[in-house]
C-alpha positions as CSV (number, residue, x, y, z in Angstrom):
1,M,46.4,-37.5,92.3
2,M,46.1,-39.1,88.8
3,I,42.7,-40.5,87.9
4,R,41.4,-42.6,84.9
5,M,37.8,-41.6,84.8
6,H,35.0,-44.2,84.1
7,I,32.1,-42.5,82.1
8,P,29.0,-43.4,84.1
9,S,26.4,-45.9,82.7
10,E,23.8,-42.9,81.8
11,T,26.5,-41.9,79.1
12,E,26.8,-45.4,77.4
13,D,23.5,-44.9,75.6
14,Q,25.4,-42.1,73.5
15,A,27.8,-44.4,71.7
16,V,26.1,-43.6,68.5
17,L,26.5,-39.9,69.1
18,R,29.9,-40.1,70.3
19,F,30.5,-42.0,66.9
20,L,28.9,-39.3,64.9
21,L,30.6,-36.6,66.7
22,R,34.1,-38.4,66.2
23,T,33.3,-38.8,62.6
24,G,32.2,-35.2,62.0
25,L,35.1,-33.7,63.7
26,R,37.5,-35.9,61.7
27,V,36.2,-34.6,58.7
28,L,35.3,-31.0,59.2
29,F,37.8,-30.1,61.9
30,R,41.0,-32.3,61.2
31,G,40.4,-32.3,57.6
32,L,40.1,-28.3,57.1
33,I,42.2,-27.1,60.1
34,R,45.2,-27.7,58.9
35,P,48.0,-26.5,56.2
36,P,47.5,-25.9,53.2
37,V,44.3,-24.6,54.5
38,P,44.7,-20.6,54.7
39,L,44.8,-19.4,58.2
40,A,41.8,-17.0,57.4
41,L,39.7,-20.0,56.3
42,Q,40.7,-22.0,59.2
43,R,39.2,-19.3,61.4
44,A,36.2,-19.1,59.7
45,V,35.7,-22.6,59.8
46,L,36.0,-22.8,63.6
47,R,33.4,-19.9,64.0
48,L,30.9,-22.2,61.8
49,L,31.7,-25.4,63.7
50,T,31.1,-23.8,66.9
51,C,28.2,-21.4,66.2
52,C,25.7,-24.0,66.8
53,L,26.7,-25.4,70.1
54,P,24.0,-25.2,72.5
55,Q,24.8,-22.4,75.4
56,A,23.7,-23.2,78.7
57,R,20.3,-21.9,80.1
58,G,20.1,-19.5,83.1
59,V,23.2,-17.9,82.2
60,R,23.5,-14.4,80.9
61,L,25.8,-13.2,78.3
62,E,27.4,-9.6,78.6
63,R,29.9,-8.2,76.1
64,A,32.4,-5.8,77.9
65,M,36.0,-4.7,77.9
66,L,38.5,-5.9,80.6
67,A,42.1,-4.5,80.5
68,E,41.1,-2.8,77.4
69,L,40.4,-6.3,75.6
70,P,37.1,-7.2,74.4
71,C,35.6,-10.0,76.6
72,E,32.4,-11.8,77.2
73,W,31.0,-12.3,80.8
74,H,28.8,-15.5,81.4
75,R,26.9,-14.7,84.6
76,P,24.6,-17.4,86.2
77,V,21.0,-16.0,86.7
78,K,19.2,-19.0,88.1
79,T,17.8,-19.2,91.5
80,V,20.8,-21.1,93.1
81,P,23.1,-18.6,94.6
82,A,26.1,-17.6,92.6
83,A,29.3,-18.9,93.9
84,P,32.1,-16.4,95.0
85,G,34.6,-15.4,92.5
86,V,35.2,-15.5,89.0
87,V,36.7,-17.7,86.4
88,L,39.3,-16.0,83.8
89,Y,38.9,-18.1,80.8
90,L,41.4,-18.3,78.0
91,H,40.2,-20.0,74.9
92,G,42.0,-22.5,72.8
93,G,42.8,-22.6,69.1
94,G,46.5,-23.1,68.7
95,F,47.3,-19.4,69.7
96,V,46.0,-18.5,66.0
97,L,42.2,-19.4,66.0
98,G,39.3,-18.6,68.1
99,G,38.0,-16.0,70.4
100,P,35.2,-15.5,73.2
101,N,32.6,-16.2,70.5
102,T,33.9,-19.8,69.6
103,H,34.1,-20.8,73.0
104,R,30.7,-19.3,74.0
105,A,28.9,-22.5,74.8
106,L,32.0,-24.1,76.9
107,A,32.2,-20.9,79.0
108,S,28.4,-20.8,79.6
109,H,28.3,-24.3,80.5
110,L,31.1,-23.7,82.9
111,A,29.4,-21.0,84.5
112,H,26.3,-23.0,84.8
113,Q,28.0,-26.0,86.4
114,T,30.2,-23.8,88.6
115,H,27.6,-21.1,89.6
116,M,30.5,-18.8,89.2
117,A,30.9,-15.9,86.7
118,V,33.2,-16.8,83.7
119,V,35.1,-13.9,81.6
120,A,36.6,-15.0,78.4
121,I,38.9,-12.6,77.0
122,E,39.9,-11.9,73.5
123,Y,43.7,-12.0,73.8
124,R,45.8,-11.2,70.8
125,R,46.7,-14.1,68.4
126,S,49.5,-15.1,66.2
127,P,50.7,-14.6,63.7
128,E,49.9,-11.0,64.1
129,H,51.1,-11.0,67.5
130,P,53.3,-13.8,68.5
131,F,54.6,-14.8,71.9
132,P,54.4,-13.4,74.5
133,A,51.5,-11.1,73.6
134,A,48.8,-13.6,74.6
135,R,50.4,-14.2,78.0
136,D,50.9,-10.5,78.8
137,D,47.3,-10.1,77.7
138,A,46.2,-12.6,80.3
139,L,48.2,-11.1,83.1
140,R,46.8,-7.6,82.2
141,A,43.4,-9.2,82.5
142,Y,44.3,-11.1,85.8
143,Q,45.7,-7.6,87.3
144,A,42.2,-5.9,86.0
145,L,40.2,-8.4,88.1
146,L,42.5,-7.6,91.2
147,D,41.8,-3.9,90.4
148,D,38.4,-4.4,90.3
149,G,38.3,-5.8,94.0
150,H,38.5,-9.6,93.3
151,S,40.4,-11.4,96.1
152,P,43.1,-13.7,94.3
153,H,41.8,-16.4,96.4
154,Q,38.5,-16.1,94.4
155,I,39.8,-16.0,90.8
156,V,40.3,-19.1,88.6
157,I,42.3,-19.1,85.8
158,A,41.2,-21.7,83.1
159,G,41.7,-22.6,79.4
160,D,41.7,-25.2,76.9
161,S,44.4,-26.5,74.6
162,A,46.5,-23.4,73.7
163,G,44.5,-21.5,76.6
164,G,45.4,-24.4,79.1
165,N,49.2,-23.5,78.2
166,L,48.3,-19.7,78.6
167,S,46.8,-20.5,82.1
168,L,50.0,-22.1,83.4
169,I,52.4,-19.8,81.7
170,T,50.4,-17.0,83.1
171,G,50.6,-18.4,86.5
172,L,54.3,-19.0,86.2
173,R,54.5,-15.1,85.3
174,L,52.3,-13.9,88.2
175,R,55.1,-15.4,90.5
176,G,57.8,-14.0,88.5
177,V,56.5,-10.4,88.9
178,G,55.4,-11.0,92.5
179,L,51.6,-11.0,92.0
180,P,49.4,-13.4,94.1
181,Q,48.4,-16.8,92.6
182,P,44.8,-17.4,91.9
183,A,42.7,-19.8,93.7
184,A,43.5,-22.7,91.1
185,Y,43.9,-23.4,87.5
186,V,41.7,-25.8,85.4
187,C,43.4,-27.0,82.1
188,F,41.3,-28.8,79.6
189,S,44.1,-30.9,77.4
190,P,46.6,-28.2,77.6
191,V,49.9,-27.8,75.3
192,T,52.8,-28.1,77.9
193,D,55.6,-29.3,75.6
194,F,56.3,-27.2,72.4
195,T,59.3,-29.5,71.4
196,G,56.4,-32.0,70.2
197,T,59.1,-35.0,70.9
198,Q,56.4,-37.0,73.1
199,L,53.2,-37.0,71.0
200,H,50.8,-39.7,71.8
201,A,49.4,-41.8,68.9
202,P,45.9,-43.3,70.0
203,L,44.8,-46.5,68.2
204,A,41.5,-44.6,67.4
205,G,43.3,-41.7,66.0
206,D,42.8,-38.0,67.2
207,P,39.9,-36.6,65.4
208,L,40.7,-33.2,66.0
209,I,44.7,-32.3,66.0
210,H,46.5,-32.9,62.7
211,P,50.4,-33.0,63.5
212,A,50.9,-30.7,60.5
213,W,48.5,-28.0,62.0
214,L,50.5,-28.4,65.4
215,A,53.5,-27.8,63.9
216,Q,52.0,-24.9,61.7
217,V,50.8,-22.9,64.5
218,L,53.7,-23.4,66.9
219,A,56.0,-21.8,64.1
220,L,53.7,-19.1,63.9
221,Y,53.7,-18.5,67.7
222,V,57.1,-19.1,68.7
223,P,59.6,-16.1,67.8
224,N,62.9,-17.1,66.0
225,G,65.7,-17.6,68.5
226,L,63.4,-18.9,71.2
227,A,64.2,-22.5,72.0
228,R,61.2,-24.8,72.2
229,D,62.2,-26.1,75.5
230,D,62.3,-22.5,77.1
231,P,60.1,-22.9,80.3
232,T,58.3,-19.6,79.6
233,L,56.8,-21.5,76.6
234,S,56.7,-25.0,77.7
235,P,55.7,-25.4,81.2
236,V,56.5,-29.0,81.8
237,F,60.2,-27.7,81.8
238,A,59.4,-25.0,84.4
239,D,59.9,-24.6,88.0
240,C,56.6,-25.3,89.4
241,R,57.1,-24.7,93.2
242,G,54.4,-22.3,94.6
243,L,51.8,-22.5,91.8
244,A,48.0,-22.9,92.8
245,P,46.2,-26.1,92.7
246,I,45.9,-27.6,89.1
247,L,43.1,-29.6,87.6
248,I,44.1,-31.2,84.4
249,Q,41.4,-33.0,82.4
250,V,42.6,-34.8,79.1
251,G,41.1,-37.2,76.7
252,E,42.9,-40.6,76.0
253,D,42.1,-40.3,72.0
254,E,44.4,-37.2,71.5
255,V,48.0,-36.5,70.6
256,L,48.4,-34.4,73.4
257,L,47.7,-36.8,76.2
258,N,51.4,-37.1,77.2
259,D,51.4,-33.0,77.7
260,S,48.9,-33.5,80.3
261,V,50.3,-36.6,82.0
262,R,53.9,-35.2,82.3
263,M,52.7,-31.8,83.3
264,A,50.8,-33.2,86.3
265,Q,53.9,-35.5,87.2
266,H,56.0,-32.6,86.7
267,A,54.0,-30.1,89.0
268,Q,53.1,-33.0,91.8
269,A,56.8,-33.6,92.0
270,A,57.2,-29.8,92.7
271,G,55.0,-29.9,95.6
272,V,51.8,-28.6,93.7
273,D,48.4,-30.1,94.5
274,V,47.4,-31.5,91.2
275,V,44.5,-33.5,90.0
276,L,44.8,-35.2,86.7
277,Q,41.7,-36.7,85.1
278,R,42.0,-39.1,82.1
279,F,38.9,-39.7,79.9
280,P,39.2,-42.8,78.1
281,D,37.5,-43.1,74.5
282,L,37.3,-39.2,74.3
283,W,39.2,-36.6,72.2
284,H,40.7,-33.1,72.4
285,V,38.6,-30.7,74.6
286,F,35.4,-32.9,74.4
287,Q,34.2,-30.5,77.1
288,A,33.3,-28.0,74.2
289,Q,30.4,-30.3,73.4
290,A,28.9,-29.7,76.9
291,G,24.9,-29.7,76.4
292,V,25.1,-32.4,73.8
293,L,27.5,-35.0,75.1
294,R,26.8,-36.0,78.6
295,A,30.4,-36.9,79.3
296,A,31.3,-33.2,78.7
297,D,28.5,-32.2,81.4
298,W,29.7,-34.9,83.8
299,A,33.5,-33.6,83.4
300,L,32.4,-29.9,83.9
301,A,30.6,-30.9,86.9
302,D,33.7,-32.3,88.2
303,V,35.5,-29.2,87.7
304,A,32.8,-27.5,90.0
305,V,33.6,-30.1,92.7
306,F,37.3,-29.5,92.5
307,L,36.8,-25.6,92.7
308,R,34.4,-25.9,95.8
309,S,37.2,-26.9,98.0
310,R,39.6,-24.4,96.8
311,V,37.8,-21.1,96.0
312,R,37.4,-19.3,99.2
313,T,34.0,-17.6,100.5
């Protein structure tokens, strides 16, 4: 099901805020997270840009280990009964940046909206650990949740950007090794085609992703000799039969719009239950501004609606 979302009228009074956010992101994110800025500085910039984002109230943060990987649990503690299950969250950052700390706000708001526990893992990053290290870490974390007694029908695998890619290729790997599918996948602006041949060029411009940065991170992540259209890397070229239901949310003002649209069409053609939500006038992983941008809160509330009918009690 393909849906072009209409932002509710209660968000329209945030036009000035959206303009300020877009401008700030264009200067601070797109302007600094790109070559020739050194990778260490890019990582520091992302930490600084995300440290002040508000975390959801009524959600408890716990640092722990899962499958020998550092992780952060976000557990709702409000009076509303917790929903069954757990969300395994795979952060974005082009496979080279980010961690549970940079995505703390997004993960906490996801927990708040879904009433589910969210665990964000610190998977291995490139260039220190290129593909398939991150995918293998996600697979280990999923297996650890199963070993801890979680039913696969109560596990959701979610992620943004690079983490959205990891969510999908982890699902394909689960099928390949004979492990059960989770209840669902939730992907915010996933990277699905590493060839980069069908990037979108929004009229308003993408305030986050610079094409040179995209080329840089993929070169650091993909091992020499592995084709960019290899289905283990680019799920848009994979056999998607048997995958669990997928929700994809994407902004229309981002270079990766076509990655989401084509992935949804490809998976739907394979018989997968897919919902694609396109958000006009919004940018790459705008959900990260939850708690500030009401459109982001609304999008995460839609995630909760999607999961309510797919995560079993």
